[in-house]
N, CA, C, O and the ligand as a Tripos MOL2 file, in Angstrom:
@<TRIPOS>MOLECULE
protein
  309   307    78     0     0
PROTEIN
NO_CHARGES

@<TRIPOS>ATOM
      1 N           0.8430   -1.1890    0.0000 N.3       1 MET1
      2 CA          0.0000    0.0000    0.0000 C.3       1 MET1
      3 C           0.8890    1.2540    0.0000 C.2       1 MET1
      4 O           1.8190    1.3480    0.8010 O.2       1 MET1
      5 N           0.6200    2.1840   -0.8610 N.am      2 PRO2
      6 CA          1.4630    3.3870   -0.9220 C.3       2 PRO2
      7 C           1.1940    4.3340    0.2440 C.2       2 PRO2
      8 O           0.1080    4.3490    0.8250 O.2       2 PRO2
      9 N           2.2020    5.1100    0.5610 N.am      3 MET3
     10 CA          2.0550    6.0820    1.6430 C.3       3 MET3
     11 C           1.8010    7.4640    1.0550 C.2       3 MET3
     12 O           2.4680    7.8800    0.1070 O.2       3 MET3
     13 N           0.8390    8.1640    1.6220 N.am      4 TYR4
     14 CA          0.5090    9.4990    1.1480 C.3       4 TYR4
     15 C           0.6770   10.4960    2.2820 C.2       4 TYR4
     16 O           0.6580   10.1470    3.4620 O.2       4 TYR4
     17 N           0.8390   11.7290    1.8870 N.am      5 GLU5
     18 CA          1.0290   12.7800    2.8780 C.3       5 GLU5
     19 C          -0.2150   13.6510    2.9070 C.2       5 GLU5
     20 O          -0.7340   14.0490    1.8640 O.2       5 GLU5
     21 N          -0.6760   13.9330    4.0840 N.am      6 TYR6
     22 CA         -1.9060   14.7140    4.2500 C.3       6 TYR6
     23 C          -1.6330   15.9590    5.0960 C.2       6 TYR6
     24 O          -0.6940   16.0130    5.8910 O.2       6 TYR6
     25 N          -2.4810   16.9380    4.8900 N.am      7 TYR7
     26 CA         -2.3450   18.1850    5.6360 C.3       7 TYR7
     27 C          -3.6830   18.5520    6.2480 C.2       7 TYR7
     28 O          -4.7120   18.5490    5.5720 O.2       7 TYR7
     29 N          -3.6590   18.8610    7.5130 N.am      8 CYS8
     30 CA         -4.8890   19.2450    8.2040 C.3       8 CYS8
     31 C          -4.9300   20.7580    8.3620 C.2       8 CYS8
     32 O          -4.0520   21.3210    9.0150 O.2       8 CYS8
     33 N          -5.9160   21.4320    7.7910 N.am      9 PRO9
     34 CA         -6.0040   22.8970    7.9030 C.3       9 PRO9
     35 C          -6.4670   23.3500    9.2800 C.2       9 PRO9
     36 O          -6.3370   24.5280    9.6130 O.2       9 PRO9
     37 N          -6.9920   22.4630   10.0670 N.am     10 ASP10
     38 CA         -7.4880   22.8760   11.3860 C.3      10 ASP10
     39 C          -6.3600   23.0190   12.4020 C.2      10 ASP10
     40 O          -6.3470   23.9680   13.1850 O.2      10 ASP10
     41 N          -5.4310   22.0980   12.3940 N.am     11 CYS11
     42 CA         -4.3260   22.1900   13.3550 C.3      11 CYS11
     43 C          -2.9890   22.3760   12.6460 C.2      11 CYS11
     44 O          -1.9380   22.3620   13.2860 O.2      11 CYS11
     45 N          -3.0260   22.5500   11.3190 N.am     12 HIS12
     46 CA         -1.8230   22.8120   10.5260 C.3      12 HIS12
     47 C          -0.7760   21.7290   10.7090 C.2      12 HIS12
     48 O           0.4100   22.0070   10.8880 O.2      12 HIS12
     49 N          -1.2290   20.5170   10.6620 N.am     13 THR13
     50 CA         -0.3200   19.4000   10.8480 C.3      13 THR13
     51 C          -0.2340   18.5930    9.5610 C.2      13 THR13
     52 O          -1.2350   18.3340    8.8930 O.2      13 THR13
     53 N           0.9830   18.2100    9.2390 N.am     14 LYS14
     54 CA          1.1940   17.2740    8.1410 C.3      14 LYS14
     55 C           1.4070   15.8920    8.7230 C.2      14 LYS14
     56 O           2.1060   15.7260    9.7220 O.2      14 LYS14
     57 N           0.8060   14.9190    8.0990 N.am     15 PHE15
     58 CA          1.0380   13.5530    8.5730 C.3      15 PHE15
     59 C           0.9520   12.6090    7.3900 C.2      15 PHE15
     60 O           0.4180   12.9480    6.3340 O.2      15 PHE15
     61 N           1.4840   11.4260    7.5900 N.am     16 GLU16
     62 CA          1.4880   10.4470    6.5120 C.3      16 GLU16
     63 C           0.5730    9.2950    6.8670 C.2      16 GLU16
     64 O           0.3870    8.9650    8.0380 O.2      16 GLU16
     65 N           0.0100    8.6950    5.8480 N.am     17 ALA17
     66 CA         -0.8800    7.5730    6.0850 C.3      17 ALA17
     67 C          -0.7580    6.5830    4.9320 C.2      17 ALA17
     68 O          -0.5750    6.9620    3.7750 O.2      17 ALA17
     69 N          -0.8620    5.3260    5.2780 N.am     18 LEU18
     70 CA         -0.8870    4.2850    4.2630 C.3      18 LEU18
     71 C          -2.3220    4.0490    3.8370 C.2      18 LEU18
     72 O          -3.1860    3.7300    4.6540 O.2      18 LEU18
     73 N          -2.5630    4.2100    2.5470 N.am     19 ARG19
     74 CA         -3.9310    4.0100    2.0670 C.3      19 ARG19
     75 C          -3.8880    3.3320    0.7190 C.2      19 ARG19
     76 O          -2.9120    3.4610   -0.0200 O.2      19 ARG19
     77 N          -4.9420    2.6110    0.4000 N.am     20 PRO20
     78 CA         -5.0400    2.0840   -0.9650 C.3      20 PRO20
     79 C          -5.1470    3.2300   -1.9620 C.2      20 PRO20
     80 O          -5.7090    4.2820   -1.6560 O.2      20 PRO20
     81 N          -4.6080    3.0180   -3.1480 N.am     21 MET21
     82 CA         -4.5630    4.0940   -4.1330 C.3      21 MET21
     83 C          -5.9590    4.6410   -4.4420 C.2      21 MET21
     84 O          -6.1090    5.8260   -4.7370 O.2      21 MET21
     85 N          -6.9600    3.7970   -4.3780 N.am     22 SER22
     86 CA         -8.3130    4.2290   -4.7200 C.3      22 SER22
     87 C          -8.8780    5.2020   -3.7000 C.2      22 SER22
     88 O          -9.8320    5.9230   -3.9920 O.2      22 SER22
     89 N          -8.2930    5.2290   -2.4940 N.am     23 GLN23
     90 CA         -8.8050    6.1320   -1.4640 C.3      23 GLN23
     91 C          -7.8550    7.2830   -1.1910 C.2      23 GLN23
     92 O          -8.0380    8.0230   -0.2250 O.2      23 GLN23
     93 N          -6.8540    7.4400   -2.0230 N.am     24 ALA24
     94 CA         -5.8050    8.4180   -1.7300 C.3      24 ALA24
     95 C          -6.3410    9.8320   -1.6290 C.2      24 ALA24
     96 O          -5.8660   10.6110   -0.8030 O.2      24 ALA24
     97 N          -7.3050   10.1760   -2.4390 N.am     25 ASP25
     98 CA         -7.7990   11.5440   -2.4780 C.3      25 ASP25
     99 C          -9.0260   11.7680   -1.6070 C.2      25 ASP25
    100 O          -9.5700   12.8710   -1.5740 O.2      25 ASP25
    101 N          -9.4570   10.7510   -0.9150 N.am     26 GLU26
    102 CA        -10.6230   10.9330   -0.0570 C.3      26 GLU26
    103 C         -10.2100   11.5830    1.2610 C.2      26 GLU26
    104 O          -9.0510   11.5210    1.6720 O.2      26 GLU26
    105 N         -11.1730   12.1970    1.8970 N.am     27 ALA27
    106 CA        -10.8860   12.8460    3.1760 C.3      27 ALA27
    107 C         -10.4520   11.8060    4.1920 C.2      27 ALA27
    108 O         -10.9000   10.6590    4.1700 O.2      27 ALA27
    109 N          -9.5730   12.2320    5.0800 N.am     28 ILE28
    110 CA         -9.0550   11.3250    6.0930 C.3      28 ILE28
    111 C          -9.0910   12.0460    7.4370 C.2      28 ILE28
    112 O          -8.9610   13.2680    7.4990 O.2      28 ILE28
    113 N          -9.2660   11.2920    8.4900 N.am     29 ALA29
    114 CA         -9.2870   11.9050    9.8210 C.3      29 ALA29
    115 C          -7.8800   12.3000   10.2290 C.2      29 ALA29
    116 O          -6.9400   11.5160   10.0990 O.2      29 ALA29
    117 N          -7.7440   13.5150   10.7220 N.am     30 CYS30
    118 CA         -6.4450   14.0020   11.1540 C.3      30 CYS30
    119 C          -5.9590   13.1960   12.3500 C.2      30 CYS30
    120 O          -6.7260   12.8760   13.2580 O.2      30 CYS30
    121 N          -4.6680   12.8740   12.3340 N.am     31 LYS31
    122 CA         -4.1360   12.1010   13.4410 C.3      31 LYS31
    123 C          -3.9290   12.9600   14.6830 C.2      31 LYS31
    124 O          -3.7840   12.4470   15.7930 O.2      31 LYS31
    125 N          -3.9180   14.2580   14.4780 N.am     32 GLN32
    126 CA         -3.6190   15.1640   15.5900 C.3      32 GLN32
    127 C          -4.8890   15.6020   16.3150 C.2      32 GLN32
    128 O          -5.0080   15.4600   17.5320 O.2      32 GLN32
    129 N          -5.8450   16.1430   15.5330 N.am     33 CYS33
    130 CA         -7.0260   16.7230   16.1700 C.3      33 CYS33
    131 C          -8.3060   16.0020   15.7640 C.2      33 CYS33
    132 O          -9.3980   16.3810   16.1900 O.2      33 CYS33
    133 N          -8.1760   14.9690   14.9460 N.am     34 GLU34
    134 CA         -9.3000   14.1400   14.5140 C.3      34 GLU34
    135 C         -10.3090   14.8850   13.6570 C.2      34 GLU34
    136 O         -11.4400   14.4310   13.4850 O.2      34 GLU34
    137 N          -9.9040   16.0160   13.1240 N.am     35 SER35
    138 CA        -10.7340   16.6880   12.1440 C.3      35 SER35
    139 C         -10.8210   15.8270   10.8900 C.2      35 SER35
    140 O          -9.8860   15.0970   10.5610 O.2      35 SER35
    141 N         -11.9430   15.9190   10.2010 N.am     36 ASP36
    142 CA        -12.0580   15.1270    8.9780 C.3      36 ASP36
    143 C         -11.8050   15.9710    7.7430 C.2      36 ASP36
    144 O         -12.1960   15.5920    6.6390 O.2      36 ASP36
    145 N         -11.1590   17.1030    7.9180 N.am     37 ARG37
    146 CA        -10.9160   17.9820    6.7680 C.3      37 ARG37
    147 C          -9.5100   17.8430    6.2000 C.2      37 ARG37
    148 O          -9.1370   18.5830    5.2890 O.2      37 ARG37
    149 N          -8.7490   16.9310    6.7120 N.am     38 ALA38
    150 CA         -7.3930   16.7540    6.1990 C.3      38 ALA38
    151 C          -7.4450   16.2600    4.7620 C.2      38 ALA38
    152 O          -8.2230   15.3690    4.4190 O.2      38 ALA38
    153 N          -6.6010   16.8560    3.9330 N.am     39 THR39
    154 CA         -6.5840   16.4780    2.5290 C.3      39 THR39
    155 C          -5.1660   16.1190    2.1130 C.2      39 THR39
    156 O          -4.1970   16.4730    2.7850 O.2      39 THR39
    157 N          -5.0620   15.4270    1.0170 N.am     40 ARG40
    158 CA         -3.7600   14.9720    0.5660 C.3      40 ARG40
    159 C          -2.9410   16.1370    0.0120 C.2      40 ARG40
    160 O          -3.4610   16.9790   -0.7200 O.2      40 ARG40
    161 N          -1.6860   16.1760    0.3590 N.am     41 THR41
    162 CA         -0.7980   17.1670   -0.2290 C.3      41 THR41
    163 C          -0.2410   16.6200   -1.5370 C.2      41 THR41
    164 O          -0.3580   15.4320   -1.8360 O.2      41 THR41
    165 N           0.3660   17.5130   -2.3060 N.am     42 LEU42
    166 CA          0.8160   17.1010   -3.6280 C.3      42 LEU42
    167 C           2.2060   16.4800   -3.6340 C.2      42 LEU42
    168 O           2.5890   15.8310   -4.6070 O.2      42 LEU42
    169 N           2.9480   16.6660   -2.5870 N.am     43 SER43
    170 CA          4.2770   16.0530   -2.5640 C.3      43 SER43
    171 C           4.1420   14.5810   -2.2200 C.2      43 SER43
    172 O           3.7070   14.2200   -1.1260 O.2      43 SER43
    173 N           4.5150   13.7480   -3.1580 N.am     44 LEU44
    174 CA          4.2460   12.3370   -2.9930 C.3      44 LEU44
    175 C           5.2900   11.6330   -2.1410 C.2      44 LEU44
    176 O           4.9540   10.7750   -1.3250 O.2      44 LEU44
    177 N           6.5360   11.9860   -2.3250 N.am     45 PHE45
    178 CA          7.5760   11.1410   -1.7430 C.3      45 PHE45
    179 C           8.4230   11.8360   -0.6910 C.2      45 PHE45
    180 O           8.9970   11.1770    0.1770 O.2      45 PHE45
    181 N           8.5090   13.1470   -0.7560 N.am     46 ALA46
    182 CA          9.4030   13.8070    0.1820 C.3      46 ALA46
    183 C           8.9590   15.2410    0.3800 C.2      46 ALA46
    184 O           8.2660   15.8090   -0.4640 O.2      46 ALA46
    185 N           9.3510   15.8110    1.4770 N.am     47 THR47
    186 CA          9.0700   17.2240    1.6840 C.3      47 THR47
    187 C          10.0440   18.0580    0.8680 C.2      47 THR47
    188 O          11.0380   17.5400    0.3580 O.2      47 THR47
    189 N           9.7610   19.3350    0.7450 N.am     48 PHE48
    190 CA         10.6120   20.1870   -0.0670 C.3      48 PHE48
    191 C          12.0210   20.2690    0.5050 C.2      48 PHE48
    192 O          13.0040   20.1990   -0.2320 O.2      48 PHE48
    193 N          12.1100   20.4160    1.8040 N.am     49 SER49
    194 CA         13.4310   20.5900    2.4050 C.3      49 SER49
    195 C          14.2540   19.3220    2.2690 C.2      49 SER49
    196 O          15.4640   19.3900    2.0530 O.2      49 SER49
    197 N          13.6230   18.1840    2.3920 N.am     50 ARG50
    198 CA         14.3620   16.9410    2.2840 C.3      50 ARG50
    199 C          14.8640   16.7330    0.8490 C.2      50 ARG50
    200 O          15.8370   16.0160    0.6140 O.2      50 ARG50
    201 N          14.1800   17.3730   -0.0970 N.am     51 ASP51
    202 CA         14.4610   17.1080   -1.4990 C.3      51 ASP51
    203 C          15.4550   18.0920   -2.1090 C.2      51 ASP51
    204 O          15.9150   17.8820   -3.2320 O.2      51 ASP51
    205 N          15.7910   19.1540   -1.3940 N.am     52 SER52
    206 CA         16.4720   20.2690   -2.0260 C.3      52 SER52
    207 C          17.9230   19.9740   -2.3750 C.2      52 SER52
    208 O          18.5200   20.6820   -3.1860 O.2      52 SER52
    209 N          18.4950   18.9410   -1.7760 N.am     53 ASN53
    210 CA         19.9080   18.7120   -2.0500 C.3      53 ASN53
    211 C          20.1290   17.7110   -3.1840 C.2      53 ASN53
    212 O          21.2610   17.3020   -3.4400 O.2      53 ASN53
    213 N          19.0780   17.3260   -3.8460 N.am     54 ARG54
    214 CA         19.2880   16.4150   -4.9700 C.3      54 ARG54
    215 C          18.5760   16.9320   -6.2220 C.2      54 ARG54
    216 O          17.9950   16.1630   -6.9870 O.2      54 ARG54
    217 N          18.6350   18.2340   -6.4080 N.am     55 VAL55
    218 CA         17.9580   18.8520   -7.5360 C.3      55 VAL55
    219 C          18.5980   18.4410   -8.8550 C.2      55 VAL55
    220 O          17.9150   18.0870   -9.8160 O.2      55 VAL55
    221 N          19.9390   18.4980   -8.8790 N.am     56 SER56
    222 CA         20.6330   18.2310  -10.1390 C.3      56 SER56
    223 C          21.3090   16.8760  -10.1260 C.2      56 SER56
    224 O          22.4480   16.7320  -10.5700 O.2      56 SER56
    225 N          20.5890   15.8730   -9.6080 N.am     57 SER57
    226 CA         21.2070   14.5610   -9.5200 C.3      57 SER57
    227 C          20.8600   13.6750  -10.7070 C.2      57 SER57
    228 O          21.1330   12.4740  -10.6970 O.2      57 SER57
    229 N          20.2590   14.2700  -11.7270 N.am     58 GLN58
    230 CA         19.9370   13.4660  -12.8950 C.3      58 GLN58
    231 C          21.2150   12.9890  -13.5840 C.2      58 GLN58
    232 O          22.1060   13.7940  -13.8550 O.2      58 GLN58
    233 N          21.3110   11.7190  -13.8630 N.am     59 PRO59
    234 CA         22.4990   11.2430  -14.5650 C.3      59 PRO59
    235 C          22.5200   11.7260  -16.0110 C.2      59 PRO59
    236 O          21.4870   11.7640  -16.6800 O.2      59 PRO59
    237 N          23.6710   12.0820  -16.4710 N.am     60 ALA60
    238 CA         23.7940   12.5370  -17.8500 C.3      60 ALA60
    239 C          23.6260   11.3510  -18.7900 C.2      60 ALA60
    240 O          24.2470   10.3060  -18.5950 O.2      60 ALA60
    241 N          22.7950   11.5120  -19.8010 N.am     61 PRO61
    242 CA         22.6240   10.4090  -20.7470 C.3      61 PRO61
    243 C          23.9060   10.1880  -21.5400 C.2      61 PRO61
    244 O          24.3960   11.1070  -22.1960 O.2      61 PRO61
    245 N          24.4470    8.9870  -21.4850 N.am     62 SER62
    246 CA         25.7350    8.7390  -22.1220 C.3      62 SER62
    247 C          25.5590    8.2390  -23.5480 C.2      62 SER62
    248 O          26.4840    8.2990  -24.3580 O.2      62 SER62
    249 N          24.3680    7.7470  -23.8440 N.am     63 ASN63
    250 CA         24.1880    7.0940  -25.1440 C.3      63 ASN63
    251 C          23.2280    7.8780  -26.0320 C.2      63 ASN63
    252 O          22.5330    7.2990  -26.8670 O.2      63 ASN63
    253 N          23.1950    9.1610  -25.8540 N.am     64 PHE64
    254 CA         22.1330    9.9200  -26.4830 C.3      64 PHE64
    255 C          22.6770   11.2680  -26.9430 C.2      64 PHE64
    256 O          23.4600   11.8940  -26.2290 O.2      64 PHE64
    257 N          22.2760   11.7170  -28.1180 N.am     65 GLY65
    258 CA         22.6140   13.0520  -28.5460 C.3      65 GLY65
    259 C          23.9800   13.1760  -29.1780 C.2      65 GLY65
    260 O          24.7270   14.0830  -28.8140 O.2      65 GLY65
    261 N          24.3390   12.3240  -30.0920 N.am     66 GLY66
    262 CA         25.5790   12.5360  -30.8190 C.3      66 GLY66
    263 C          26.5420   11.3720  -30.7790 C.2      66 GLY66
    264 O          27.7180   11.5320  -31.1060 O.2      66 GLY66
    265 N          26.0710   10.2100  -30.3870 N.am     67 GLY67
    266 CA         26.9900    9.0750  -30.3810 C.3      67 GLY67
    267 C          27.4390    8.7120  -31.7830 C.2      67 GLY67
    268 O          28.6210    8.8270  -32.1040 O.2      67 GLY67
    269 N          26.5060    8.2760  -32.6240 N.am     68 CYS68
    270 CA         26.8910    7.8580  -33.9720 C.3      68 CYS68
    271 C          26.9590    9.0330  -34.9200 C.2      68 CYS68
    272 O          27.9610    9.2100  -35.6130 O.2      68 CYS68
    273 N          25.9110    9.8430  -34.9640 N.am     69 CYS69
    274 CA         25.8180   10.8300  -36.0110 C.3      69 CYS69
    275 C          26.2550   12.2120  -35.5630 C.2      69 CYS69
    276 O          25.8230   13.2070  -36.1450 O.2      69 CYS69
    277 N          27.0760   12.2990  -34.5760 N.am     70 GLY70
    278 CA         27.5870   13.5820  -34.1520 C.3      70 GLY70
    279 C          28.6690   14.0900  -35.0620 C.2      70 GLY70
    280 O          29.1660   15.1970  -34.8520 O.2      70 GLY70
    281 N          29.0540   13.3400  -36.0570 N.am     71 GLY71
    282 CA         30.0790   13.7580  -36.9840 C.3      71 GLY71
    283 C          31.3210   12.8990  -36.9110 C.2      71 GLY71
    284 O          32.1470   12.9110  -37.8240 O.2      71 GLY71
    285 N          31.4550   12.1530  -35.8310 N.am     72 ALA72
    286 CA         32.7080   11.4280  -35.6320 C.3      72 ALA72
    287 C          32.7660   10.1590  -36.4700 C.2      72 ALA72
    288 O          33.8520    9.6740  -36.7890 O.2      72 ALA72
    289 N          31.5800    9.6080  -36.8350 N.am     73 CYS73
    290 CA         31.6280    8.3120  -37.4760 C.3      73 CYS73
    291 C          31.5690    8.4440  -38.9960 C.2      73 CYS73
    292 O          31.6750    7.4320  -39.6900 O.2      73 CYS73
    293 N          31.4090    9.6140  -39.5230 N.am     74 GLY74
    294 CA         31.4700    9.7830  -40.9500 C.3      74 GLY74
    295 C          30.1780    9.5610  -41.6860 C.2      74 GLY74
    296 O          30.1730    9.6200  -42.9160 O.2      74 GLY74
    297 N          29.0770    9.3070  -41.0030 N.am     75 CYS75
    298 CA         27.8270    9.1650  -41.7090 C.3      75 CYS75
    299 C          27.3290   10.5460  -42.1500 C.2      75 CYS75
    300 O          27.7720   11.5650  -41.6200 O.2      75 CYS75
    301 N          26.4100   10.5770  -43.1190 N.am     76 SER76
    302 CA         26.1020   11.8340  -43.7910 C.3      76 SER76
    303 C          25.0460   12.6720  -43.1020 C.2      76 SER76
    304 O          24.6810   13.7150  -43.6440 O.2      76 SER76
    305 N          24.5320   12.2910  -41.9510 N.am     77 HIS77
    306 CA         23.4700   13.0650  -41.3230 C.3      77 HIS77
    307 C          23.9880   14.3710  -40.7320 C.2      77 HIS77
    308 O          23.2140   15.1410  -40.1640 O.2      77 HIS77
    309 ZN         -5.8070   18.3420   12.6250 Zn       78 ZN78
@<TRIPOS>BOND
     1     1     2 1
     2     2     3 1
     3     3     4 2
     4     3     5 am
     5     5     6 1
     6     6     7 1
     7     7     8 2
     8     7     9 am
     9     9    10 1
    10    10    11 1
    11    11    12 2
    12    11    13 am
    13    13    14 1
    14    14    15 1
    15    15    16 2
    16    15    17 am
    17    17    18 1
    18    18    19 1
    19    19    20 2
    20    19    21 am
    21    21    22 1
    22    22    23 1
    23    23    24 2
    24    23    25 am
    25    25    26 1
    26    26    27 1
    27    27    28 2
    28    27    29 am
    29    29    30 1
    30    30    31 1
    31    31    32 2
    32    31    33 am
    33    33    34 1
    34    34    35 1
    35    35    36 2
    36    35    37 am
    37    37    38 1
    38    38    39 1
    39    39    40 2
    40    39    41 am
    41    41    42 1
    42    42    43 1
    43    43    44 2
    44    43    45 am
    45    45    46 1
    46    46    47 1
    47    47    48 2
    48    47    49 am
    49    49    50 1
    50    50    51 1
    51    51    52 2
    52    51    53 am
    53    53    54 1
    54    54    55 1
    55    55    56 2
    56    55    57 am
    57    57    58 1
    58    58    59 1
    59    59    60 2
    60    59    61 am
    61    61    62 1
    62    62    63 1
    63    63    64 2
    64    63    65 am
    65    65    66 1
    66    66    67 1
    67    67    68 2
    68    67    69 am
    69    69    70 1
    70    70    71 1
    71    71    72 2
    72    71    73 am
    73    73    74 1
    74    74    75 1
    75    75    76 2
    76    75    77 am
    77    77    78 1
    78    78    79 1
    79    79    80 2
    80    79    81 am
    81    81    82 1
    82    82    83 1
    83    83    84 2
    84    83    85 am
    85    85    86 1
    86    86    87 1
    87    87    88 2
    88    87    89 am
    89    89    90 1
    90    90    91 1
    91    91    92 2
    92    91    93 am
    93    93    94 1
    94    94    95 1
    95    95    96 2
    96    95    97 am
    97    97    98 1
    98    98    99 1
    99    99   100 2
   100    99   101 am
   101   101   102 1
   102   102   103 1
   103   103   104 2
   104   103   105 am
   105   105   106 1
   106   106   107 1
   107   107   108 2
   108   107   109 am
   109   109   110 1
   110   110   111 1
   111   111   112 2
   112   111   113 am
   113   113   114 1
   114   114   115 1
   115   115   116 2
   116   115   117 am
   117   117   118 1
   118   118   119 1
   119   119   120 2
   120   119   121 am
   121   121   122 1
   122   122   123 1
   123   123   124 2
   124   123   125 am
   125   125   126 1
   126   126   127 1
   127   127   128 2
   128   127   129 am
   129   129   130 1
   130   130   131 1
   131   131   132 2
   132   131   133 am
   133   133   134 1
   134   134   135 1
   135   135   136 2
   136   135   137 am
   137   137   138 1
   138   138   139 1
   139   139   140 2
   140   139   141 am
   141   141   142 1
   142   142   143 1
   143   143   144 2
   144   143   145 am
   145   145   146 1
   146   146   147 1
   147   147   148 2
   148   147   149 am
   149   149   150 1
   150   150   151 1
   151   151   152 2
   152   151   153 am
   153   153   154 1
   154   154   155 1
   155   155   156 2
   156   155   157 am
   157   157   158 1
   158   158   159 1
   159   159   160 2
   160   159   161 am
   161   161   162 1
   162   162   163 1
   163   163   164 2
   164   163   165 am
   165   165   166 1
   166   166   167 1
   167   167   168 2
   168   167   169 am
   169   169   170 1
   170   170   171 1
   171   171   172 2
   172   171   173 am
   173   173   174 1
   174   174   175 1
   175   175   176 2
   176   175   177 am
   177   177   178 1
   178   178   179 1
   179   179   180 2
   180   179   181 am
   181   181   182 1
   182   182   183 1
   183   183   184 2
   184   183   185 am
   185   185   186 1
   186   186   187 1
   187   187   188 2
   188   187   189 am
   189   189   190 1
   190   190   191 1
   191   191   192 2
   192   191   193 am
   193   193   194 1
   194   194   195 1
   195   195   196 2
   196   195   197 am
   197   197   198 1
   198   198   199 1
   199   199   200 2
   200   199   201 am
   201   201   202 1
   202   202   203 1
   203   203   204 2
   204   203   205 am
   205   205   206 1
   206   206   207 1
   207   207   208 2
   208   207   209 am
   209   209   210 1
   210   210   211 1
   211   211   212 2
   212   211   213 am
   213   213   214 1
   214   214   215 1
   215   215   216 2
   216   215   217 am
   217   217   218 1
   218   218   219 1
   219   219   220 2
   220   219   221 am
   221   221   222 1
   222   222   223 1
   223   223   224 2
   224   223   225 am
   225   225   226 1
   226   226   227 1
   227   227   228 2
   228   227   229 am
   229   229   230 1
   230   230   231 1
   231   231   232 2
   232   231   233 am
   233   233   234 1
   234   234   235 1
   235   235   236 2
   236   235   237 am
   237   237   238 1
   238   238   239 1
   239   239   240 2
   240   239   241 am
   241   241   242 1
   242   242   243 1
   243   243   244 2
   244   243   245 am
   245   245   246 1
   246   246   247 1
   247   247   248 2
   248   247   249 am
   249   249   250 1
   250   250   251 1
   251   251   252 2
   252   251   253 am
   253   253   254 1
   254   254   255 1
   255   255   256 2
   256   255   257 am
   257   257   258 1
   258   258   259 1
   259   259   260 2
   260   259   261 am
   261   261   262 1
   262   262   263 1
   263   263   264 2
   264   263   265 am
   265   265   266 1
   266   266   267 1
   267   267   268 2
   268   267   269 am
   269   269   270 1
   270   270   271 1
   271   271   272 2
   272   271   273 am
   273   273   274 1
   274   274   275 1
   275   275   276 2
   276   275   277 am
   277   277   278 1
   278   278   279 1
   279   279   280 2
   280   279   281 am
   281   281   282 1
   282   282   283 1
   283   283   284 2
   284   283   285 am
   285   285   286 1
   286   286   287 1
   287   287   288 2
   288   287   289 am
   289   289   290 1
   290   290   291 1
   291   291   292 2
   292   291   293 am
   293   293   294 1
   294   294   295 1
   295   295   296 2
   296   295   297 am
   297   297   298 1
   298   298   299 1
   299   299   300 2
   300   299   301 am
   301   301   302 1
   302   302   303 1
   303   303   304 2
   304   303   305 am
   305   305   306 1
   306   306   307 1
   307   307   308 2
@<TRIPOS>SUBSTRUCTURE
     1 MET1         2 RESIDUE 1 A MET
     2 PRO2         6 RESIDUE 1 A PRO
     3 MET3        10 RESIDUE 1 A MET
     4 TYR4        14 RESIDUE 1 A TYR
     5 GLU5        18 RESIDUE 1 A GLU
     6 TYR6        22 RESIDUE 1 A TYR
     7 TYR7        26 RESIDUE 1 A TYR
     8 CYS8        30 RESIDUE 1 A CYS
     9 PRO9        34 RESIDUE 1 A PRO
    10 ASP10       38 RESIDUE 1 A ASP
    11 CYS11       42 RESIDUE 1 A CYS
    12 HIS12       46 RESIDUE 1 A HIS
    13 THR13       50 RESIDUE 1 A THR
    14 LYS14       54 RESIDUE 1 A LYS
    15 PHE15       58 RESIDUE 1 A PHE
    16 GLU16       62 RESIDUE 1 A GLU
    17 ALA17       66 RESIDUE 1 A ALA
    18 LEU18       70 RESIDUE 1 A LEU
    19 ARG19       74 RESIDUE 1 A ARG
    20 PRO20       78 RESIDUE 1 A PRO
    21 MET21       82 RESIDUE 1 A MET
    22 SER22       86 RESIDUE 1 A SER
    23 GLN23       90 RESIDUE 1 A GLN
    24 ALA24       94 RESIDUE 1 A ALA
    25 ASP25       98 RESIDUE 1 A ASP
    26 GLU26      102 RESIDUE 1 A GLU
    27 ALA27      106 RESIDUE 1 A ALA
    28 ILE28      110 RESIDUE 1 A ILE
    29 ALA29      114 RESIDUE 1 A ALA
    30 CYS30      118 RESIDUE 1 A CYS
    31 LYS31      122 RESIDUE 1 A LYS
    32 GLN32      126 RESIDUE 1 A GLN
    33 CYS33      130 RESIDUE 1 A CYS
    34 GLU34      134 RESIDUE 1 A GLU
    35 SER35      138 RESIDUE 1 A SER
    36 ASP36      142 RESIDUE 1 A ASP
    37 ARG37      146 RESIDUE 1 A ARG
    38 ALA38      150 RESIDUE 1 A ALA
    39 THR39      154 RESIDUE 1 A THR
    40 ARG40      158 RESIDUE 1 A ARG
    41 THR41      162 RESIDUE 1 A THR
    42 LEU42      166 RESIDUE 1 A LEU
    43 SER43      170 RESIDUE 1 A SER
    44 LEU44      174 RESIDUE 1 A LEU
    45 PHE45      178 RESIDUE 1 A PHE
    46 ALA46      182 RESIDUE 1 A ALA
    47 THR47      186 RESIDUE 1 A THR
    48 PHE48      190 RESIDUE 1 A PHE
    49 SER49      194 RESIDUE 1 A SER
    50 ARG50      198 RESIDUE 1 A ARG
    51 ASP51      202 RESIDUE 1 A ASP
    52 SER52      206 RESIDUE 1 A SER
    53 ASN53      210 RESIDUE 1 A ASN
    54 ARG54      214 RESIDUE 1 A ARG
    55 VAL55      218 RESIDUE 1 A VAL
    56 SER56      222 RESIDUE 1 A SER
    57 SER57      226 RESIDUE 1 A SER
    58 GLN58      230 RESIDUE 1 A GLN
    59 PRO59      234 RESIDUE 1 A PRO
    60 ALA60      238 RESIDUE 1 A ALA
    61 PRO61      242 RESIDUE 1 A PRO
    62 SER62      246 RESIDUE 1 A SER
    63 ASN63      250 RESIDUE 1 A ASN
    64 PHE64      254 RESIDUE 1 A PHE
    65 GLY65      258 RESIDUE 1 A GLY
    66 GLY66      262 RESIDUE 1 A GLY
    67 GLY67      266 RESIDUE 1 A GLY
    68 CYS68      270 RESIDUE 1 A CYS
    69 CYS69      274 RESIDUE 1 A CYS
    70 GLY70      278 RESIDUE 1 A GLY
    71 GLY71      282 RESIDUE 1 A GLY
    72 ALA72      286 RESIDUE 1 A ALA
    73 CYS73      290 RESIDUE 1 A CYS
    74 GLY74      294 RESIDUE 1 A GLY
    75 CYS75      298 RESIDUE 1 A CYS
    76 SER76      302 RESIDUE 1 A SER
    77 HIS77      306 RESIDUE 1 A HIS
    78 ZN78       309 GROUP 0 **** ****
């Protein structure tokens, strides 16, 4: 079961909950104040602060953009 992050506007608390995907967007009871107005936040896997140090961690494509037809192999493209 995937874990989702929810935010409660009544007590301003973020919390995570394991729910089936079909119920991910349904209202959930807040774990803090038991309000039923908590809704799912859009960050699926991590908070912004936790994510900020891996912004440019995409690996450079090594096999793309000029391997064969970049001019080195002599083809006419
Ligand atoms: Zn709450």
